[in-house]
N, C-alpha and C positions, 0 to 999 in steps of 0.2 A: 504494500500500500504506500503510495507516494502522498506525502502530506504537503499541501500548499496552505500555509497559515494565512496567506493573503485572502483566501476565499472564506475564511472563518469570520463571521460578522454577527452583530446583534440580531437575534431572531425577532422578526416583526410579524410573521404570518403563521397560520396553522400549518401550511405546507412546509415552510422552513423548519418549523418545530418537528414535524413528523420526520423530515429528512435527518435532522440532528439526532432524534431518538433512534432511528435506524442505525446510524453510524455509532452511537453510543453502545448499542447492543452488539454490533459487530466487534467493536474494540473490547467490550467487556468479556467476550468469549474467546478472544484471540490469546493464544499462548505466546509467551516471550515477546511482549510488546517492546518496541524500542522506546528510548527516552522521549523522542518526539511524539510517538503515539500515546504515551502516558500523559504528556502535556495536553495533547489534543483532547483526550478522553476527559481529563479534569475540566478543561475549558468548556467543552460541550455540555457537561453536566451543569456547570454554573450558568451557562447561557439558557439551557432548557429550564432550569429552576427559576431563573429570573423571568423568562417569558411566562411560565405557568403561574407564577405568583402574581404577575402584573395583569394577565388576561383572564385568569380564572378566579377572580375575586368574587366572593370570599372563597378562599381555598380551604374549605373546611376539612377536607380529607388529607391535606398535606401537612405533615409535621415531621420532625426528625425520626420519630418512631416508625412512621409509615415508609419513610425512605429506607430505613433499615430493613423493614419487611420486604419492600420491593427488591432491593439488592440481593437479599437472601434468596428470594424466590427465583430471580433471574439467573443467579449463579448456581442454583441447585444446592444451596447450603442448608443443612439441617440445623435446628436450634442447638443441638448438642455440639456441633462444630464451632459454635461461637463461645462455648464455655471456656476454652483455654485463652481466648482473647479477652473476655470480660470477667471471668472469675467464678461464676456459679450458674447452675441451671435456673434457679429461681430468679436471679437478676436478668438473665437472657430472656426468660419468659415474660417478666414484668416489662422489659423494654419493648419487646416485640408487640405485646398486647397493649402498650400505651398506658400501663398502670403506673409507670414511673418515668420521669424525664431523664434524658441522657445527660450526664454531667461532663465536665471538661476532660477528665481522665479517660472516661469511656469513649468520648468523641475522638480523642487523639488515637486511642487503640483501634477504633473502627475506621478512622481515616487511613491509618497505616495499613490495616488489613485489606480494605477495599481500594486502596491507592487513590483516595479522594481527599480534598481539603476537609479537615476536621470541622470547620465552621458549618458545613452542611448538616452536621448532626446536632446543632444547637437550636 
């Protein structure tokens, strides 16, 4: 995959958003991403999040916990797979089910695990 960062721009339409989501999914499932592909992946997630927050107001279903659930489902990760990252089964369950907010330490661990900016989990 050749990356031309000049073609990456602020998402303004539903069509652009759909294209960005498709690319995110492609990059998410790619093994051995290059450093450039990691940067593109993170940038696209931020752009899609920004678009969806702006254009789908109120964004009642979006929160850091739902992002965690989305990423988990997309990568085929079981709750038990997050225990080593977060510390306990009950904590993982509470975060995924939205019973508890994600704190800074957990956001950093999740950001590292999913290769995303930890701020997305706040």
